[in-house]
C-alpha positions in Angstrom: -19.3 4.6 9.4 -15.7 4.5 9.1 -13.8 6.8 11.3 -10.9 8.4 10.3 -8.1 9.5 12.7 -5.6 11.9 10.8 -2.0 12.7 12.1 -0.1 15.6 10.6 3.0 15.2 12.4 6.4 15.4 10.4 9.1 13.0 11.6 12.8 13.7 11.6 15.4 11.8 9.4 17.3 8.8 10.9 20.2 9.4 12.9 23.8 8.1 11.8 24.3 4.5 12.7 26.7 5.2 15.3 24.6 7.5 17.4 23.0 6.1 20.3 19.2 7.2 19.9 17.2 7.3 23.2 13.6 6.2 22.5 10.9 8.6 23.1 7.2 7.7 23.7 5.2 8.2 20.7 2.0 10.1 20.9 -1.1 8.4 19.2 -3.3 11.2 19.7 -4.9 12.4 16.2 -4.9 15.8 15.2 -8.5 15.6 13.9 -11.3 12.5 13.6 -13.9 12.6 11.0 -16.3 10.1 9.6 -17.0 8.6 6.4 -20.4 7.5 5.5 -20.7 3.9 3.9 -23.6 3.0 1.4 -23.6 -0.8 0.3 -20.0 -1.0 0.7 -19.5 2.3 -1.1 -18.4 5.7 -0.1 -18.4 8.9 -1.8 -14.8 10.1 -3.6 -12.1 10.7 -0.8 -9.8 13.5 -1.5 -6.8 13.4 1.1 -5.3 16.5 0.2 -3.1 16.9 3.3 0.3 15.4 3.7 0.1 12.8 6.7 -1.2 9.5 8.3 -4.7 8.5 7.7 -6.0 5.6 9.9 -9.6 4.0 9.0 -11.5 2.2 11.6 -14.7 1.0 11.8 -14.7 0.7 15.8 -12.5 3.2 17.3 -12.4 1.1 20.7 -9.8 -1.3 19.0 -6.5 -0.9 17.5 -7.7 -2.9 14.3 -7.8 -0.6 10.9 -5.9 0.1 8.0 -3.7 3.1 7.2 -3.2 5.5 4.2 0.0 7.5 4.0 -0.2 10.7 2.0 3.6 11.9 1.2 4.7 14.8 -0.9 3.4 14.9 -4.4 4.8 12.7 -6.9 6.1 10.2 -4.2 8.3 8.0 -4.5 10.0 10.2 -7.2 12.0 13.1 -6.3 10.9 16.1 -8.2 11.3 19.3 -6.6 14.5 21.2 -5.4 13.3 20.8 -1.5 12.9 17.1 -2.0 16.2 16.9 -3.6 17.7 19.0 -0.7 16.5 17.1 2.2 18.5 13.7 1.6 21.7 15.6 1.5 21.7 16.2 5.0 23.2 12.7 5.4 26.2 13.6 3.5 26.5 17.4 4.3 27.8 19.3 7.1 25.0 21.3 9.2 26.6 24.6 7.7 26.7 23.3 4.3 23.1 22.1 4.7 21.6 25.2 6.2 23.4 27.6 3.8 21.7 25.6 0.7 18.3 25.7 2.4 18.2 29.7 2.8 19.3 30.2 -0.9 16.9 32.0 -3.2 17.7 29.4 -5.7 17.8 26.0 -3.9 18.2 24.0 -7.1 21.3 25.9 -8.3 22.8 25.6 -4.7 22.6 21.9 -5.0 23.7 21.7 -8.5 26.8 23.7 -7.2 27.3 21.4 -4.4 27.5 18.3 -6.6 29.6 20.3 -9.2 32.1 21.3 -6.3 32.3 17.5 -4.9 32.6 16.1 -8.3 35.2 18.3 -9.9 33.7 18.3 -13.5 30.0 18.4 -15.0 30.1 14.5 -16.3 31.1 13.4 -12.8 28.6 15.4 -11.1 25.6 14.3 -13.6 26.6 10.3 -12.6 26.8 11.1 -8.5 23.5 13.1 -9.1 21.9 10.2 -10.7 23.1 7.5 -8.5 22.3 9.4 -5.1 18.8 10.4 -6.2 18.0 6.7 -7.7 18.9 5.6 -4.3 16.6 7.9 -2.6 13.9 6.8 -4.7 14.5 3.1 -4.4 14.5 4.0 -0.6 11.1 5.4 -1.0 9.8 2.3 -2.8 11.2 -0.4 -0.7 11.2 1.2 3.0 8.5 3.6 3.6 7.1 3.4 6.9 5.2 5.9 8.8 7.3 8.2 7.0 9.1 8.3 3.9 11.4 5.6 3.1 14.5 7.7 2.6 13.9 9.2 6.4 13.9 5.5 7.9 17.1 3.6 9.2 17.2 1.2 6.3 16.8 4.1 3.7 19.6 5.9 5.3 21.8 3.0 5.0 20.7 2.2 1.4 21.4 6.1 0.5 24.9 6.2 1.9 26.2 2.4 1.4 24.2 1.4 -1.4 22.5 -1.9 -1.8 23.7 -4.8 0.6 25.7 -7.7 -0.5 23.3 -9.9 0.8 20.3 -9.9 3.3 19.1 -12.3 5.6 15.1 -12.0 6.6 13.3 -13.5 9.4 9.7 -12.6 10.8 11.3 -10.1 13.3 14.6 -8.6 11.9 16.6 -8.2 8.7 20.4 -8.2 8.6 22.2 -6.5 5.8 25.8 -7.6 4.8 28.3 -5.6 3.0 31.1 -7.2 1.8 32.0 -11.2 1.5 31.5 -13.5 4.4 34.4 -13.7 6.6 36.1 -10.6 5.2 37.7 -8.7 8.0 36.6 -5.5 6.2 32.7 -6.6 6.0 30.1 -4.8 7.8 26.8 -6.2 9.2 23.8 -4.3 10.4 20.8 -5.7 12.1 17.4 -4.3 11.7 14.7 -5.3 14.3 11.0 -4.9 13.5 9.2 -2.4 15.4 5.8 -2.7 16.8 3.6 -0.1 15.1 0.0 0.4 14.9 -0.1 1.9 11.4 2.5 -0.2 9.4 4.2 -3.7 9.2 7.1 -2.2 7.5 9.0 -0.3 10.6 12.4 -1.4 11.2 14.9 -0.1 13.8 18.7 -0.2 13.4 21.0 -1.6 16.3 23.3 1.2 16.3 27.1 1.0 17.6 29.8 3.4 18.1 31.7 0.8 15.9 30.0 2.0 12.7 31.3 5.6 13.3 34.6 5.3 11.2 33.2 3.3 8.4 30.0 5.9 8.1 32.5 8.8 7.7 34.4 7.0 5.3 31.4 6.1 3.0 30.1 10.0 3.3 33.7 11.0 2.5 33.5 9.0 -0.5 30.4 11.1 -1.8 32.2 14.2 -1.1 35.2 13.6 -3.2 
C-alpha cells in the first residue's frame, strides 16, 4: 500500500520585500489520509480532482515520500479571469483590488484597469502581455508548496522582471538587478527553506531598504 496525505490549505501571496514577516509555525496535519493498493508495482488510475498537496508514503512513521501538487486547471498558464485578477494584488491598492473582485464581469474590470493605466489600447495590450507572461514564467520556474506567482521569487520576478544575473549555491540564490558596482543596482538574497514537500522553497531576506525601489517599480506598472 501507499499512504496518501492530502492537504487542502490555500496559501497567501508573498508580502512586499520591505515587509518584515514573522515566521509562523506550519501545521503538517493532513485534512485526510487514504491508501492506494499496489499490485506488482502498479496501481489503479488515480484521479486527483481536488486542488492541494498530495504526499505519498510507503511508511508513515518516516518523512520520506514524494509529493504531487494539484494547482488550478491549466496551470502554469493563466486562463480564467480569477487567475488574471489575483496577481494584480502586487500592483494595485487594496480598494482597487476589492472593487474588481466584486464586479459581476471581472474580466471587463481587469481590462478597464489596464486601459486606465496604459492610456491607450495598444499599450494596454503590451502591458497585459508582459505582466501575465511573467506570471506564467513564475509558475513554471518557482513553484513550491504553492503556485509560483505566490512565492517570494515569483513576486520579485513579476514586479521587477528577470534579474540581470543570478548566483546560486546549494543553500541560496542571489539576484542582481543592474550592473555590478552601480550605485542604483539592487541585490536580493533568497535562502532555501527546509520543507518536507519540496526542494524548491526559497524565502527572501526582507529589508526596509527595498521600500522605495518597490513602490517605484509598482508605479512604473501604473503609468
